[in-house]
N, C-alpha and C positions, 0 to 999 in steps of 0.2 A: 517359228515359221515352219509350215508344213512341207515335208519333203516327200517325193514320190519315187518309187522304184524305177531306176533307169531301164528303158526299154531293152537295150542290148543285153544287160545283165540278166533280166528276167527271161528273155528268149533263150539265151545261151544256157542258163541253168536248167531250164525245162528240157531241152534236147539232150543235154548231158545226162540227165536222169534217165530218160528213155534208153539212151545208148548203153549206159552202164548196166541198167536193169537187164538188157538182153545180152550184151557182149561179155558180161561178168560171169555168165553161166559156165559150168564145166565144159570141157572140150567136146565130150560125147553129146551133150545137149546142143551145143552150137552146131555141131556137124549134122545132127538129126534134123534140126530146124532150119539149117541154111542161114545162120546168123552171120552178118558181116557189117562193118561200118567203115566210113572214110571221112576224113577231114577235108574241108574245102575252105581254107582260110579260117575265119571264125565260125563258119557254118559247118554242120555235121550231118551226115546222112547215115541211116541204119536200115537194114533189111532183116526180116525174119521170113524167109522165102516160103516156108511150109505152113505159115499161119494163114488159114483160109480167109480170115477176116481182113487181112492186109492192114490192120490197125497199127501195127508196130513198124510198118514200112513208111518211113517219114524222114523229112529233112527239116532242120530248124537252125536257130542261132544266126539268122541273117540280120543285117542292119548295121553291123559295125564296120563293114566295107560296103561299097555300092553294090546293089543287086543288078547285075547285068544279064543280058541274053546269053552271053558266053558262059557265065557262072551257072545259070540255071540249066543250060544244055549239058554241062559237064556232070551235074548231079543226075540229070535224066539218063545220061550214058551209064553212070554207075548203077542205077536201078536196073537198066536193061541188061548190063553185063552180069548182074547177080541173079537174073532170072525172075525178078519181081513182076507180078502181073499188074500191079497197081501200087501207087505210092502217093504220099501227101506232102505238100510244101506248106510249112507254117511260117508266115511272114507277117510281121506287124504292119498295120495299114500305113503308118508313118514311114516305113522302110521301102514301100513299093515305089519303083521309079515311075516317072511320067509316062513312059512307053510300055507300062505293064500290059495293057490290052494287046499290044502288038506281040509281046513276048509270049503271052498265053496262047494267042492264035497260032503263032509260028510253031510252038512246041506241043500244042494240043492239050493244054491244061484247062480243066473245067472247074467251075465252082462246086465245092462240097459243103459239108456242115459248117456252121458258124459256132465259134467258141467265145466265151467271155474270159478275158485275161484279168486276173485279180492279183493284187499285191498290197503289202503294208509292211511297216516296220514291225519287228518281232515284239517290241515293247507294246505296240498298239494292240496286237492280238491278245497279249497276256493281260493288259489292262481291261479288256472287254469281257474277260471270263466270268466276272461276277454277274454280268447281265444276261447270260445265256441260260437256256433251260438246263435244269439239273439232270444228271444221269439217274435213270430209274434205280431206286435202291436195290432192286433185285439183280442189278448188273454191276460189273466191275471192269475197270480199264487198266491196262498195264502193258509192259513190253513183252515181246514174243521171244521165247527161248528157242534155240535150234531144234530141240526135240518136238516142238509144235509147228515146225516150219511147213510140213506138208498139209496139215489141217488149215493153217492160216492161208496158204497159197490156194487151197481148194475153195475156200470161201470167196477169196478175191476173184479168181478166174471164173468160177461158176456164176457169180453175180453179174460179171461183165459178159458172160457168154463165150469165154475163150477156153473151151474145154477140149477141143480137138486140134491137133493130136495131143496125146497125153503128155508129151514132152513140153507143152506149153506150161503145164502146172509145175513140171520139174524146173523150168526156167525161173518161174516166180519163187519157188521154194528156195532156190539157191541164193536168193538175195538176202535171206535172213542171216544176220550176223556178219554181213560183208562190210568192210570199211566204207565210210561215208553214208551209211544207211542206218536208220532205226525203224523197226517195225512194231506196231502196236495192235492190240486187239481188245475187243469188249467181249467178256464172257457172261453167259447165263449159266450158273452152276459151273460145270467143267466144259461147257460147249462154247466155241467161238461163234459169235453171231454178227460181228462187225470187225472190219480191219482197216488199217491205213498205214502208209509208209511216209517217211520224210527223207529226202536226199539232201545231204549236208555238204555244200561245196563253197568253201571260202566264206564270203560275207553274205551269201544268199542260200536259202533252203527252199526246196521245192516240195510242196504237198503232192503226194502221189498215191493213186490207187485206193482212194477211200470207197469202201463198199459195205453195204449192210444187207443181211438176209431179210426177207419180207417180215418175218416174225420179230425182228429187232427194230423196225422202223417206228419213228415217232416216240422214241423212248430216250432221246438225248445222246445216243451212241456216237453219232458223227461229230456233234459239238464237243463231246468229251475227247474224242480222238484228235480233233483239231487243236484243242488246248494242250494235250499231251505232246503233240508234235511241235507246237510252238515252244513249249518248255524245253524240249530236246534241242531245238535250234538255238535258243538262247544259251544253253549250256555249252554248245559247240562254238559260240562266238559269232553266230550269224546275225547280221543286222536286219536282213530283209527276208520276207516270206513271199513266195510266188505260187500261184495255183491257176488252174483253168477248169472250166466246166462248160457244158453245153449252153448255148444261148437260148433264150426263151422266145418263141413265136407268140403272136397275140393269142391270149386265152390259155397259154401254157404256164405251168409253175414248176420250176426246177428247184426241188428242195435243197439239193447240194449248194446251189448258188446262194440261196437265202441263209443257209446255215453259215456260209463263209462271210456274208455281209454282216450278220449278227456278231461274228467273232472278230470283227475289226478290219476285215479285208475291204478294199475299195475296188470298184470297177475301173480298170485302166483303159480298156478298149475292147471292141468286138473284133475278132479276127476270122476271116474266111479261110477255110482249108482249100488249097488249090490242088486238084487231083491230076496226077500223071497216069496215063493208061498205057500199059506195055503192049 
């Protein structure tokens, strides 16, 4: 009988990955970037105040308790108190209350980008590895050692456009070797051309930060990184894998989404990002 990743577990693991990625940085980096987080029952909010993209200013993990106007208002107050200019709420559609339109109107939340939430059992992903594109023989995949942390982080943050301020790359580099994380890279000769992390938390693992430089695309790098991370999750005793990527509009093709579908992930739902404006 087919089983599906529980919504609450997937949402909670995702936001815990984002929070740990930011708040686990050294104190000097946290201070330079204005990093902070706060728990709201099962939900969790994190801010990186000096990140101009506001990508890391987010709240998630909702759904295991009712989502109420009072709860959402408390999270908005946290963002305001931390000096965030903008932040996002990630809430699975099934967890939105009937009066969600009234809550968004009252608190000034607007619709932002849509993401596809994906999940599968770890064994399913590993069983699918024989059917995915082989890695280009000129490339190799493997874990990242602390001595390559800065190079690894630079590839990740540059690909996603998170290059300013410089402490953003310091934040990413500090994740290499941290408990509950494994980082992988694809090398061409001695140069890193693709990267990916996996956050290992209990029975669920979150795929995080998969990125490939332009010259590495179409060569099987991300599929190899997905398999490497699924293998790490299995070794850590994780039953489930969770991931997210941008939803496709008509006529669009998200390569990351289709790589994950080929690797055994299934679409769970599309989730709207609800944006709070400071």
